[in-house]
C-alpha positions in Angstrom: -24.3 109.0 -5.4 -23.2 107.0 -2.4 -20.6 104.2 -2.5 -23.2 101.5 -1.8 -25.5 102.8 -4.6 -22.5 102.9 -7.0 -21.6 99.3 -6.1 -25.2 98.1 -6.7 -25.2 99.8 -10.1 -21.9 98.2 -11.0 -23.1 94.8 -9.9 -26.2 95.1 -12.0 -24.3 96.1 -15.1 -21.8 93.2 -14.5 -24.6 90.7 -14.0 -26.5 92.0 -17.0 -23.4 91.6 -19.2 -23.0 88.0 -18.1 -26.7 87.3 -18.6 -26.5 88.7 -22.2 -23.4 86.5 -22.8 -25.4 83.4 -21.8 -28.4 84.4 -23.9 -26.1 84.9 -26.9 -24.3 81.6 -26.4 -27.4 79.4 -25.7 -30.4 81.3 -27.2 -32.4 79.9 -24.2 -34.0 81.5 -21.1 -31.8 82.4 -18.2 -32.7 82.1 -14.5 -30.6 84.6 -12.4 -30.4 84.3 -8.6 -29.3 87.0 -6.2 -30.0 87.5 -2.5 -32.0 90.5 -1.1 -29.3 91.6 1.5 -29.6 95.3 1.9 -26.4 97.0 2.9 -24.3 94.3 1.3 -23.8 90.6 1.8 -20.9 91.3 4.2 -23.4 92.5 6.8 -24.8 89.0 7.1 -22.6 86.3 8.6 -24.5 83.4 7.1 -24.9 84.7 3.5 -23.1 81.7 2.1 -25.4 79.2 3.8 -28.5 81.2 2.6 -27.1 81.1 -1.0 -26.6 77.3 -0.7 -30.2 76.9 0.4 -31.3 79.1 -2.5 -29.4 77.0 -5.1 -31.0 73.7 -4.1 -34.6 74.2 -5.1 -33.7 75.9 -8.3 -31.3 73.1 -9.3 -33.9 70.5 -8.2 -36.8 72.0 -10.1 -34.9 72.3 -13.4 -32.4 69.4 -13.0 -33.3 67.8 -16.3 -33.6 71.0 -18.3 -30.4 72.8 -17.3 -28.0 73.4 -20.2 -25.5 75.3 -18.2 -25.2 76.7 -14.7 -22.7 79.0 -13.0 -22.2 80.4 -9.5 -20.0 83.4 -8.6 -19.4 86.1 -6.1 -20.4 89.4 -7.8 -19.8 92.9 -6.6 -22.9 92.9 -4.6 -22.9 89.3 -3.4 -23.4 85.7 -4.6 -25.0 85.1 -8.0 -26.3 82.0 -9.6 -27.2 81.5 -13.3 -29.0 78.6 -15.0 -29.7 78.3 -18.7 -33.0 76.3 -18.9 -34.6 74.6 -21.9 -38.3 74.7 -21.1 -41.1 77.2 -21.8 -40.5 80.6 -20.1 -43.9 80.6 -18.4 -43.2 77.3 -16.6 -39.8 78.7 -15.5 -41.3 81.9 -14.1 -44.1 80.0 -12.3 -41.7 77.6 -10.7 -39.4 80.4 -9.5 -42.2 82.4 -8.1 -43.3 79.3 -6.2 -39.8 78.9 -4.7 -39.8 82.6 -3.6 -43.2 82.2 -2.0 -42.9 78.8 -0.3 -39.3 78.4 0.7 -38.6 79.5 4.3 -35.8 81.7 3.0 -37.6 82.6 -0.2 -38.3 86.1 0.8 -34.6 86.8 0.6 -34.2 85.1 -2.8 -34.4 87.3 -5.9 -34.9 85.0 -8.8 -35.2 86.7 -12.2 -36.2 84.9 -15.4 -35.0 86.4 -18.6 -36.4 85.4 -22.0 -34.4 84.7 -25.1 -34.7 88.3 -26.2 -33.3 89.6 -22.9 -36.5 90.8 -21.3 -36.9 90.1 -17.6 -40.3 88.6 -16.9 -42.1 90.2 -13.9 -44.8 89.0 -11.7 -47.1 91.5 -13.4 -46.7 89.6 -16.6 -48.5 86.8 -14.8 -51.1 89.1 -13.2 -49.4 88.5 -9.8 -48.9 91.4 -7.4 -45.3 92.4 -6.4 -43.8 91.1 -3.2 -44.7 92.8 0.1 -42.3 94.9 2.1 -40.6 93.0 4.9 -41.3 95.7 7.4 -44.8 97.0 6.7 -46.4 94.7 4.1 -47.0 97.5 1.6 -45.6 96.8 -1.9 -41.8 96.3 -1.4 -40.9 98.3 -4.6 -42.7 101.4 -3.2 -40.9 101.2 0.1 -37.6 100.5 -1.6 -37.9 103.4 -4.0 -39.2 105.8 -1.4 -36.6 104.6 1.2 -39.4 104.4 3.7 -37.6 102.3 6.3 -34.3 102.6 8.0 -31.7 100.2 6.7 -31.2 98.8 10.3 -35.0 97.9 10.5 -34.9 96.0 7.1 -31.6 94.2 8.1 -33.2 93.2 11.4 -36.1 91.6 9.5 -33.8 89.8 7.1 -31.6 88.5 9.9 -34.8 87.1 11.6 -35.7 85.3 8.3 -32.2 83.9 7.9 -32.1 82.6 11.5 -35.5 80.9 11.1 -34.7 79.6 7.7 -31.3 78.2 8.5 -32.5 76.5 11.7 -35.0 74.4 9.7 -34.2 71.2 7.7 -35.7 72.6 4.5 
């Protein structure tokens, strides 16, 4: 197992433990934000600006329902957490809309976790998974099959970042 892969696994475990802590403390759904930055956030000079842009629509959409929020720099990059007191279906629909409509949304990875600790997927709402950045096939298939060189994926992400940060959104 490579060093990067090990770091990703450690970050997931660390994030999951924090999510479980929030679920236990509040008994409410948790919104968890990370950024899709293959290779590691350090490879992207504007990762912090992207994270700031990601926080805004989530905080805005749930401003009256947030019981707690927390931001931190995890092992694999910036992370945001919101404990939200509205029905889980509304939360997931709002977060999917952010991912689909925001100029940088393709880089946002917004998970919604129910009170029992289950992550809701797009399939739970009969919505297809997100397309690959490079070839438009299902992203999960390309990721699992490692179909594209890291440099190609990073190039696409940097294009999205440059376009997204140059707008006023």
